[in-house]
C-alpha positions in Angstrom: 103.4 88.6 -80.2 100.9 90.5 -78.2 99.1 89.1 -75.2 95.9 88.6 -77.2 97.5 86.6 -80.0 96.9 82.8 -80.3 94.0 82.6 -77.9 92.9 79.0 -78.4 89.2 79.2 -77.3 86.3 80.3 -79.4 83.0 81.3 -77.9 81.5 78.5 -75.9 84.8 76.7 -75.3 86.1 78.7 -72.4 85.6 76.7 -69.2 83.3 78.2 -66.6 83.6 77.0 -63.0 80.2 75.7 -61.9 78.7 75.3 -65.4 79.2 71.6 -65.2 79.6 70.2 -61.6 82.8 68.3 -60.9 80.7 65.3 -59.9 79.1 65.2 -63.4 82.5 65.3 -65.1 83.9 62.6 -62.8 80.9 60.4 -63.6 81.5 60.9 -67.3 85.2 60.0 -66.9 84.3 56.8 -65.0 81.9 55.8 -67.8 84.6 56.6 -70.3 87.2 54.5 -68.5 84.8 51.5 -68.2 83.5 51.6 -71.7 85.4 54.1 -73.9 83.7 53.2 -77.2 80.3 53.5 -75.7 80.8 56.9 -74.0 79.8 60.1 -75.7 82.4 62.8 -75.0 80.7 65.5 -77.1 79.7 67.4 -74.0 83.4 68.0 -73.1 85.4 70.7 -74.7 87.2 69.2 -77.7 90.7 69.8 -76.2 89.7 67.8 -73.1 88.1 65.1 -75.1 91.2 64.6 -77.3 93.4 64.6 -74.2 91.3 62.0 -72.4 91.4 59.7 -75.4 95.2 60.1 -75.6 95.5 59.4 -71.9 93.5 56.2 -72.2 95.6 55.1 -75.2 98.7 55.4 -73.0 97.1 53.2 -70.3 97.2 56.0 -67.8 95.1 55.5 -64.7 93.4 58.2 -62.6 95.8 57.3 -59.7 99.0 57.3 -61.8 102.1 58.0 -59.8 104.2 61.1 -60.6 107.6 60.1 -61.9 110.6 62.2 -60.8 113.9 62.6 -62.5 117.2 63.8 -61.0 118.6 65.2 -64.3 118.9 69.0 -64.6 116.1 70.2 -66.9 115.3 73.7 -68.1 118.3 75.5 -69.6 120.0 78.4 -67.8 119.0 81.1 -70.4 115.3 80.2 -70.0 115.5 80.4 -66.2 117.3 83.8 -66.3 114.8 85.2 -68.8 111.8 83.8 -66.8 112.9 84.9 -63.3 111.5 88.5 -63.3 108.3 87.3 -65.0 107.8 84.5 -62.5 108.4 86.9 -59.6 105.8 89.3 -60.8 103.2 86.5 -61.4 103.9 85.1 -58.0 103.3 88.6 -56.5 100.0 88.9 -58.3 98.6 85.5 -57.3 100.3 84.3 -54.2 98.1 86.1 -51.6 95.0 84.9 -53.3 96.1 81.3 -53.2 97.6 80.8 -56.7 100.9 79.1 -57.7 103.2 79.7 -60.6 104.7 76.7 -62.5 107.5 76.4 -65.1 108.3 73.2 -66.9 110.9 72.4 -69.4 110.2 71.3 -73.0 109.5 67.7 -71.9 107.0 68.7 -69.2 109.3 68.3 -66.1 108.6 70.7 -63.2 111.5 73.1 -62.9 109.9 76.0 -60.9 106.9 75.7 -58.5 106.3 78.8 -56.3 103.4 80.8 -54.8 101.0 80.5 -51.9 102.6 78.5 -49.1 99.4 76.6 -48.1 98.7 75.6 -51.7 102.4 74.6 -52.2 102.2 72.3 -49.2 99.0 70.8 -50.5 100.5 70.2 -53.9 103.7 68.7 -52.3 101.6 66.0 -50.7 100.3 65.0 -54.2 103.5 65.2 -56.3 107.2 66.3 -56.2 107.3 70.0 -56.7 110.6 69.8 -58.6 111.5 67.1 -61.1 108.0 65.7 -61.4 107.1 64.6 -65.0 103.8 66.1 -66.1 103.6 64.4 -69.5 100.1 63.3 -70.7 101.5 59.8 -71.3 102.4 59.5 -67.6 99.7 61.3 -65.6 97.0 62.0 -68.2 95.2 65.3 -68.9 96.8 68.3 -67.2 97.4 71.8 -68.6 101.3 71.5 -68.8 101.3 68.1 -70.4 98.4 68.8 -72.7 100.1 72.0 -74.0 103.0 69.9 -75.2 100.6 67.6 -77.1 98.4 70.4 -78.5 101.1 73.0 -79.1 99.1 75.9 -77.8 97.6 77.4 -74.6 95.3 75.1 -72.6 93.1 75.5 -69.6 92.1 72.4 -67.6 89.5 73.0 -65.0 89.0 70.8 -61.9 87.6 67.4 -62.7 88.7 67.7 -66.3 92.1 66.5 -65.0 92.7 62.8 -65.5 94.7 62.3 -62.4 92.7 62.5 -59.1 95.5 64.3 -57.3 95.0 67.4 -59.6 91.2 67.6 -59.6 91.1 70.4 -57.1 93.2 72.6 -59.3 92.2 75.0 -62.0 95.1 75.4 -64.4 96.1 77.6 -67.3 99.3 76.8 -69.2 100.9 78.5 -72.2 104.0 77.4 -74.3 107.1 79.5 -74.2 108.6 79.5 -77.7 112.2 79.8 -78.7 112.7 83.2 -80.4 114.7 81.6 -83.2 113.3 78.2 -83.9 109.7 78.9 -82.6 109.9 75.4 -80.9 108.5 75.0 -77.4 111.3 75.8 -75.0 109.2 75.4 -71.8 105.6 75.8 -70.4 104.4 78.5 -68.1 101.5 77.7 -65.9 99.2 79.2 -63.3 97.3 77.0 -60.8 94.3 78.4 -59.0 92.3 76.9 -56.1 88.6 76.4 -56.8 87.6 79.3 -54.5 89.6 81.7 -56.5 88.7 80.3 -59.9 85.0 80.7 -59.2 85.5 84.5 -59.0 87.9 84.8 -61.9 87.1 85.1 -65.6 89.1 82.3 -67.4 89.7 84.7 -70.3 91.5 87.2 -68.0 93.7 84.4 -66.6 94.6 83.3 -70.1 95.4 86.8 -71.2 97.7 87.2 -68.2 99.6 83.9 -68.7 99.8 84.5 -72.5 101.3 87.9 -72.0 103.8 86.6 -69.4 105.0 83.8 -71.8 105.4 86.3 -74.6 107.5 88.5 -72.2 109.8 85.6 -71.5 110.2 84.9 -75.2 111.1 88.6 -75.7 113.7 88.4 -72.9 115.2 85.3 -74.5 115.5 87.1 -77.8 117.3 90.0 -76.1 119.8 87.6 -74.5 120.8 86.1 -77.9 124.6 85.9 -78.0 126.7 87.2 -80.9 127.4 83.7 -82.1 123.6 83.0 -82.3 123.1 86.2 -84.2 125.8 85.2 -86.6 124.2 81.7 -87.0 120.9 83.4 -87.7 122.4 85.6 -90.3 124.1 82.7 -92.1 120.9 80.7 -92.0 118.9 83.6 -93.6 121.6 84.0 -96.3 121.3 80.3 -97.1 117.5 80.4 -97.2 117.6 83.3 -99.6 120.0 81.4 -101.9 118.3 78.0 -101.8 114.6 79.0 -101.9 112.4 75.9 -101.3 115.3 73.7 -100.1 115.2 72.6 -96.5 117.9 74.5 -94.6 119.4 73.9 -91.1 122.0 76.0 -89.3 123.5 74.7 -86.0 126.3 74.8 -83.6 126.8 73.0 -80.3 124.1 75.0 -78.6 121.6 76.3 -81.2 119.7 74.8 -84.1 117.7 76.9 -86.6 115.6 75.0 -89.1 113.3 76.0 -92.0 109.7 74.9 -92.0 110.4 72.3 -94.7 113.3 70.9 -92.6 111.1 70.6 -89.5 108.4 68.8 -91.5 111.0 66.4 -92.9 113.2 65.7 -89.9 112.5 64.6 -86.3 114.6 64.9 -83.1 116.8 61.9 -83.9 117.5 63.2 -87.4 118.7 66.5 -85.9 121.1 64.6 -83.6 122.6 62.9 -86.7 122.9 66.3 -88.4 124.7 67.6 -85.3 127.3 64.9 -85.6 128.0 65.9 -89.2 128.1 69.6 -88.1 130.7 68.8 -85.5 132.8 66.8 -88.0 132.9 69.5 -90.7 133.1 72.3 -88.1 136.5 71.0 -86.9 138.0 72.6 -90.0 136.9 74.9 -92.7 135.3 73.0 -95.5 132.3 71.1 -96.6 131.0 67.6 -97.1 128.1 65.7 -98.7 126.2 62.6 -97.3 123.3 60.4 -98.4 121.3 59.1 -95.5 117.8 57.9 -94.6 115.7 60.0 -92.3 113.0 58.9 -89.9 110.2 59.8 -92.3 111.5 57.0 -94.5 113.0 59.3 -97.2 116.5 59.2 -98.5 118.1 62.7 -98.5 121.3 64.3 -99.7 122.9 66.4 -97.1 125.3 69.3 -98.0 127.2 70.5 -95.0 129.3 73.7 -95.0 131.2 75.0 -92.0 131.0 78.6 -90.9 134.5 80.2 -91.2 134.2 82.5 -88.3 132.4 80.2 -85.9 134.2 77.0 -85.0 131.9 74.0 -84.7 129.0 75.7 -86.5 127.7 74.6 -89.9 124.9 75.4 -92.4 123.2 72.4 -94.1 121.0 72.0 -97.1 118.7 68.9 -97.1 117.4 67.7 -100.5 115.0 64.7 -100.9 116.5 62.2 -103.3 114.4 60.8 -106.2 114.6 57.0 -106.3 116.5 55.5 -109.2 114.5 53.4 -111.6 114.1 49.9 -110.3 115.1 50.8 -106.8 112.5 50.3 -104.1 110.8 53.1 -102.4 111.2 53.9 -98.7 108.6 51.3 -97.6 110.5 48.7 -99.6 113.7 49.7 -97.8 112.1 49.1 -94.5 111.0 45.7 -95.8 114.6 44.8 -96.6 115.4 44.9 -92.9 112.2 43.3 -91.9 112.9 40.1 -94.0 115.9 39.4 -91.7 114.9 39.0 -88.1 116.9 41.0 -85.6 118.1 43.5 -88.2 116.9 47.1 -87.6 117.7 50.2 -89.7 117.1 52.1 -92.9 120.6 53.6 -93.5 122.0 53.3 -97.0 125.1 51.4 -95.9 122.9 48.8 -94.1 120.6 48.5 -97.1 123.5 47.6 -99.3 124.4 44.8 -97.0 120.8 43.6 -96.9 120.5 43.8 -100.6 123.5 41.5 -101.0 122.2 39.1 -98.3 118.7 39.1 -100.0 120.3 38.3 -103.3 122.2 35.3 -101.9 119.1 33.9 -100.2 116.8 34.3 -103.2 119.4 32.7 -105.5 120.3 30.1 -102.8 123.9 30.9 -103.1 126.6 30.8 -100.4 127.7 34.1 -98.9 130.3 35.6 -96.7 129.7 38.6 -94.4 132.5 40.9 -93.4 132.4 43.5 -90.7 133.8 44.8 -87.4 133.2 43.1 -84.1 129.6 43.6 -82.9 128.3 45.0 -86.1 125.7 42.3 -86.5 127.5 39.7 -88.8 126.3 36.7 -86.8 122.7 38.0 -86.5 122.5 38.5 -90.2 124.1 35.2 -91.0 121.7 33.3 -88.7 118.7 35.2 -90.2 119.9 34.3 -93.7 120.3 30.6 -92.7 116.8 30.5 -91.3 115.5 31.7 -94.7 117.5 29.0 -96.5 116.4 26.0 -94.4 114.2 25.0 -91.4 117.3 23.3 -90.0 120.3 25.5 -89.2 123.7 24.8 -87.6 126.2 27.3 -86.2 129.9 26.7 -85.8 131.5 29.5 -83.8 135.2 30.1 -84.1 135.2 33.4 -82.2 136.5 31.8 -79.0 139.9 30.0 -79.5 139.3 27.5 -76.7 138.1 23.9 -76.4 137.6 21.6 -79.3 137.6 23.2 -82.8 135.0 21.8 -85.2 136.4 19.7 -88.0 135.6 20.0 -91.7 133.9 16.6 -91.4 131.5 18.2 -88.9 130.7 20.9 -91.4 130.3 18.5 -94.3 128.0 16.3 -92.2 125.7 19.2 -91.3 125.5 20.2 -95.0 124.7 16.7 -96.1 121.8 16.6 -93.6 120.2 19.6 -95.3 121.1 22.2 -92.7 122.0 25.8 -93.6 125.4 26.2 -91.9 126.9 29.3 -90.4 130.7 29.5 -89.8 131.0 32.5 -87.5 134.5 34.2 -87.5 136.0 31.7 -89.9 139.0 34.0 -90.0 139.9 32.8 -86.4 139.9 29.1 -87.4 143.2 27.2 -87.6 145.3 27.2 -90.8 144.6 23.4 -91.2 140.9 23.9 -91.0 141.0 26.7 -93.6 143.0 24.4 -95.9 140.6 21.5 -95.4 137.5 23.8 -95.9 138.9 25.2 -99.1 139.4 21.7 -100.5 135.9 20.7 -99.5 134.3 23.8 -101.1 136.1 23.0 -104.4 133.9 19.9 -104.8 130.6 21.3 -103.4 128.0 23.0 -105.7 126.4 26.1 -104.1 126.4 24.8 -100.5 123.9 26.3 -98.0 126.9 27.9 -96.2 127.4 31.4 -94.8 130.8 32.6 -93.4 131.5 35.6 -91.3 134.9 37.3 -90.8 136.3 40.5 -89.4 138.3 41.1 -92.6 139.7 39.4 -95.6 143.2 38.3 -94.9 145.7 36.4 -97.2 145.1 33.1 -95.5 141.3 33.4 -95.9 141.4 34.2 -99.7 141.6 30.5 -100.8 138.5 29.7 -98.8 136.5 32.6 -100.2 137.7 31.8 -103.7 136.5 28.2 -103.4 133.2 29.4 -101.8 132.2 31.4 -104.9 129.7 33.3 -102.8 128.2 36.7 -102.5 129.9 39.3 -100.3 127.9 41.4 -97.8 129.7 44.1 -95.8 128.0 45.0 -92.5 128.8 48.6 -91.8 130.1 49.8 -88.4 127.6 51.7 -86.3 129.4 55.0 -86.7 128.7 54.8 -90.4 124.9 54.4 -89.8 124.2 57.0 -87.2 120.6 57.4 -88.4 119.9 53.9 -87.2 121.2 54.3 -83.7 118.0 55.5 -82.0 115.8 52.9 -83.8 118.2 50.2 -82.7 118.3 51.3 -79.1 114.5 51.5 -78.9 114.2 48.0 -80.5 116.7 46.6 -78.0 114.9 48.2 -75.1 111.5 47.0 -76.2 112.7 43.4 -76.7 114.5 43.4 -73.3 111.8 45.1 -71.2 108.7 44.2 -73.2 107.7 47.9 -73.3 108.7 51.2 -74.9 111.3 53.2 -73.0 112.1 56.8 -74.0 115.5 58.2 -74.4 116.2 61.7 -73.1 117.4 64.3 -75.7 120.8 64.5 -74.1 121.2 60.7 -74.2 120.0 60.6 -77.8 122.6 63.1 -78.8 125.3 61.2 -77.0 124.4 57.9 -78.6 124.2 59.3 -82.1 127.5 61.2 -81.8 129.4 58.3 -80.2 132.2 56.4 -82.0 130.9 52.9 -81.1 134.1 50.8 -81.3 132.0 47.8 -80.1 129.2 48.6 -82.6 125.7 47.1 -82.0 126.9 44.8 -79.3 128.3 47.7 -77.3 125.0 49.6 -77.8 123.0 46.6 -76.6 125.1 46.2 -73.5 124.9 49.9 -72.7 121.1 50.4 -73.0 120.3 47.1 -71.3 122.5 47.9 -68.3 121.1 51.4 -68.1 117.5 50.2 -68.3 118.1 47.7 -65.5 119.1 50.6 -63.2 116.4 53.1 -64.2 113.1 53.2 -62.4 111.4 55.6 -64.7 110.0 55.3 -68.2 112.9 57.3 -69.6 116.7 56.8 -69.7 119.1 59.7 -69.1 122.8 60.2 -69.2 122.9 59.8 -65.4 121.8 56.2 -65.8 125.1 55.3 -67.5 128.2 54.4 -65.5 131.5 56.3 -65.8 132.9 53.3 -67.7 130.0 53.4 -70.2 130.4 57.2 -70.7 134.1 56.7 -71.4 133.4 53.8 -73.7 131.1 55.9 -75.9 134.3 57.6 -77.2 132.6 61.0 -77.5 135.9 62.9 -77.5 136.0 64.8 -80.8 139.0 64.1 -83.1 140.6 66.3 -85.7 140.3 65.2 -89.3 143.9 64.0 -89.2 143.3 62.0 -86.1 140.1 60.5 -87.5 142.0 59.4 -90.7 144.8 58.0 -88.6 142.4 56.1 -86.4 140.7 54.5 -89.4 144.1 53.5 -90.9 145.2 51.8 -87.7 141.9 50.0 -87.4 142.1 48.8 -91.0 145.7 47.6 -90.5 144.9 45.7 -87.3 142.0 44.0 -89.0 144.2 43.0 -92.0 146.9 41.8 -89.7 144.5 39.6 -87.8 145.1 41.8 -84.7 148.8 41.1 -84.7 150.3 44.5 -83.7 153.8 43.7 -85.0 152.4 42.9 -88.4 150.0 45.9 -88.3 153.0 48.2 -87.6 154.8 46.8 -90.7 151.7 47.4 -92.8 151.5 51.0 -91.6 155.3 51.5 -92.1 155.8 52.6 -88.5 157.7 51.2 -85.5 156.0 48.7 -83.1 156.5 51.0 -80.1 155.0 53.9 -82.1 151.9 51.9 -82.9 151.6 50.9 -79.2 151.7 54.5 -78.1 149.1 55.5 -80.7 146.8 52.7 -79.6 147.1 53.7 -76.0 146.5 57.3 -76.8 143.2 56.6 -78.6 142.1 54.1 -76.0 142.6 56.8 -73.3 140.1 58.9 -75.3 137.6 56.0 -75.3 138.3 54.5 -78.7 138.9 50.8 -78.5 140.8 49.9 -81.7 141.1 46.1 -81.5 138.1 44.5 -80.0 138.6 40.9 -81.4 
């Protein structure tokens, strides 16, 4: 790209210092803040008008504080490629009073250098490193507005939303990744008013545009051999697949076709990365059906790259809905009809379809699933749909007085919808009495939950004659993780809290032995510690990071892990019995459990 490419201003849109006095723009902003619907912003440049409206929609004030984060931001390759360009820009503008700014792709200040006097003035207004410049935090500013507009932006003086920036005249340009063309960072130049008055904004824009293009060129030159191999594999797949959405990724780089970018968002790419790591551990392929954030169901074909461990090429195809099966909006409604249930994954929808059928036919049901997967939440939501009066009997804690079958029968007679949570942990006598009762009841308003179906539970389920719903573990519905975390945070804090990209990737790729309950505990604890509007990996404790179980397993280890989990569940968490089911010695099973737990995989949360 030449330095004259992608100039965003047409004739009449270039800001001119002195054409509109700062006082006039400040007065317009005050009227806008007081009565936005009554204020005409047509005298502003369109880019500034749009930005002011976005700022107001985010409840940003003109005196908003600058948030600071301690997490490392811009990647090392960007900093290396940018260094000589930043040094030259600093040389050009420093003596005249200018400063050079580099932010990462999220608008966090990573480099701030230039005139010493101007740097000291800026430092009194905001942290020079780590400050968050997003529009949703501090309103209109060239760095944050670039990320919203996706192109170069100039913000002059009082056009800034935040009062602390209104003496600055700023030009910012996105730095694009040479492979993905996504924004990798933002390069900015801040000028004091005295310098801006004597400078043509077009020449400033040309200079910064050229510098950003130079950084992109330097990034391209630094592409490693593995990235070049990934690009070659991606291009081969694109030529073969034509219009299909294609994604190639390894643990550092993602290349996506235009159709893939339009179909998938950041959380979807994190899910794809988990599948890429899984298939990349060996040489092979896999297929998956999953729901993406746009509400579509897609079929994912994943193929590992033979000569690049951990790398994979993926083809994403939109699924046509079978006849009689609801569209994406209907899928979202399936979760909406049961309070507290969030997600659109195929495995969750199967459970909700079964639960919905039981409720609509007013039939009893039993819900099976791992600890923390949401069995109780779904059971209580189903009970609330069946009757205004509900009653919960919880057998998950084997302490105190156990409810009797007479207690259960009495609640049913009174018209309550009854939930027996973790009925598999009830005493053998109660199971026998309950099976006898169910033989004489016709379609009781009764919902049972259990970790698994054991031999001693079969008589109860046979007598229940109910519909089975299987709540999937969280590791089988990775596309729901971010939506669940956001829902939990909003309900806990009463406001939206963002998740950093690194934290998103960690959450989606985690094993989640404790399922939704573990996710809830993790994000609520992290949110209670964080003082910013975004959660990062550094907000997690060492125990929480270990509990995520992010250690990658081989295919054999993954298969063994699932076999041990299934045997423990079938044996009612009796290790001796589980060892017999697996055909191995008790001491061998103990060693395997300890080895997996050392990697962060808790196999027998009861």
